One Martini backbone bead per residue (centre of mass of N, CA, C, O) as a GRO file, in nm:
protein
   69
    1MET     BB    1   7.748   8.567   8.727
    2TYR     BB    2   7.597   8.252   8.814
    3MET     BB    3   7.420   8.075   9.083
    4GLU     BB    4   7.288   7.752   9.149
    5SER     BB    5   7.070   7.654   9.419
    6HIS     BB    6   6.990   7.375   9.629
    7ILE     BB    7   6.776   7.384   9.918
    8ILE     BB    8   6.814   7.192  10.228
    9ASN     BB    9   6.657   7.174  10.536
   10LEU     BB   10   6.765   7.069  10.868
   11ASP     BB   11   6.567   6.982  11.167
   12PHE     BB   12   6.663   6.878  11.519
   13SER     BB   13   6.517   7.043  11.768
   14LYS     BB   14   6.254   6.816  11.821
   15GLY     BB   15   6.394   6.506  11.788
   16THR     BB   16   6.323   6.540  11.492
   17VAL     BB   17   6.312   6.546  11.153
   18PHE     BB   18   6.303   6.842  10.945
   19ILE     BB   19   6.209   6.892  10.606
   20ASN     BB   20   6.315   7.171  10.389
   21ASP     BB   21   6.232   7.259  10.062
   22THR     BB   22   6.333   7.563   9.895
   23GLY     BB   23   6.485   7.517   9.638
   24SER     BB   24   6.574   7.710   9.371
   25HIS     BB   25   6.854   7.947   9.330
   26LEU     BB   26   6.942   8.258   9.180
   27ARG     BB   27   7.271   8.408   9.175
   28HIS     BB   28   7.456   8.693   9.182
   29LEU     BB   29   7.811   8.713   9.081
   30PRO     BB   30   8.050   8.913   9.120
   31ALA     BB   31   8.337   9.010   9.036
   32MET     BB   32   8.617   9.046   9.224
   33HIS     BB   33   8.734   9.304   9.082
   34ARG     BB   34   8.474   9.473   9.132
   35VAL     BB   35   8.471   9.464   9.438
   36ARG     BB   36   8.751   9.583   9.482
   37ALA     BB   37   8.703   9.854   9.334
   38LEU     BB   38   8.484   9.957   9.530
   39PHE     BB   39   8.653   9.956   9.788
   40GLU     BB   40   8.878  10.145   9.676
   41LYS     BB   41   8.687  10.387   9.622
   42TYR     BB   42   8.540  10.406   9.936
   43PHE     BB   43   8.825  10.324  10.065
   44THR     BB   44   9.094  10.336  10.258
   45GLY     BB   45   9.351  10.166  10.167
   46SER     BB   46   9.391   9.844  10.167
   47VAL     BB   47   9.276   9.548   9.988
   48HIS     BB   48   9.133   9.242  10.132
   49LEU     BB   49   9.040   8.931  10.000
   50TYR     BB   50   8.842   8.642  10.107
   51ASP     BB   51   8.774   8.328  10.123
   52ALA     BB   52   8.506   8.195  10.299
   53TYR     BB   53   8.610   7.890  10.320
   54PHE     BB   54   8.949   7.897  10.303
   55LEU     BB   55   9.089   8.176  10.388
   56ARG     BB   56   9.201   8.297  10.122
   57GLU     BB   57   9.351   8.506   9.932
   58ILE     BB   58   9.253   8.717   9.677
   59THR     BB   59   9.356   8.805   9.395
   60PRO     BB   60   9.351   9.096   9.211
   61HIS     BB   61   9.284   8.913   8.922
   62ALA     BB   62   9.034   8.773   9.011
   63ASP     BB   63   8.713   8.644   8.911
   64SER     BB   64   8.723   8.430   9.142
   65CYS     BB   65   8.644   8.170   9.381
   66ALA     BB   66   8.619   7.867   9.525
   67SER     BB   67   8.329   7.931   9.673
   68THR     BB   68   8.200   8.020   9.363
   69ARG     BB   69   8.235   7.739   9.178
   0.00000   0.00000   0.00000
């Protein structure tokens, strides 16, 4: 799964706005079940993954989460 983002940074630190268009970036997003499997493999105890934006737990069989859609 891949996500394409177009990023524009706004800097207000010098009293005026500075706009920096960093362009489009393609990022690889691994499936959530694959991330969970790796944590379960290399760490002991139960694994709980949370959506970074909504802070809700991601179910064990989820392929993605709301903040990566």
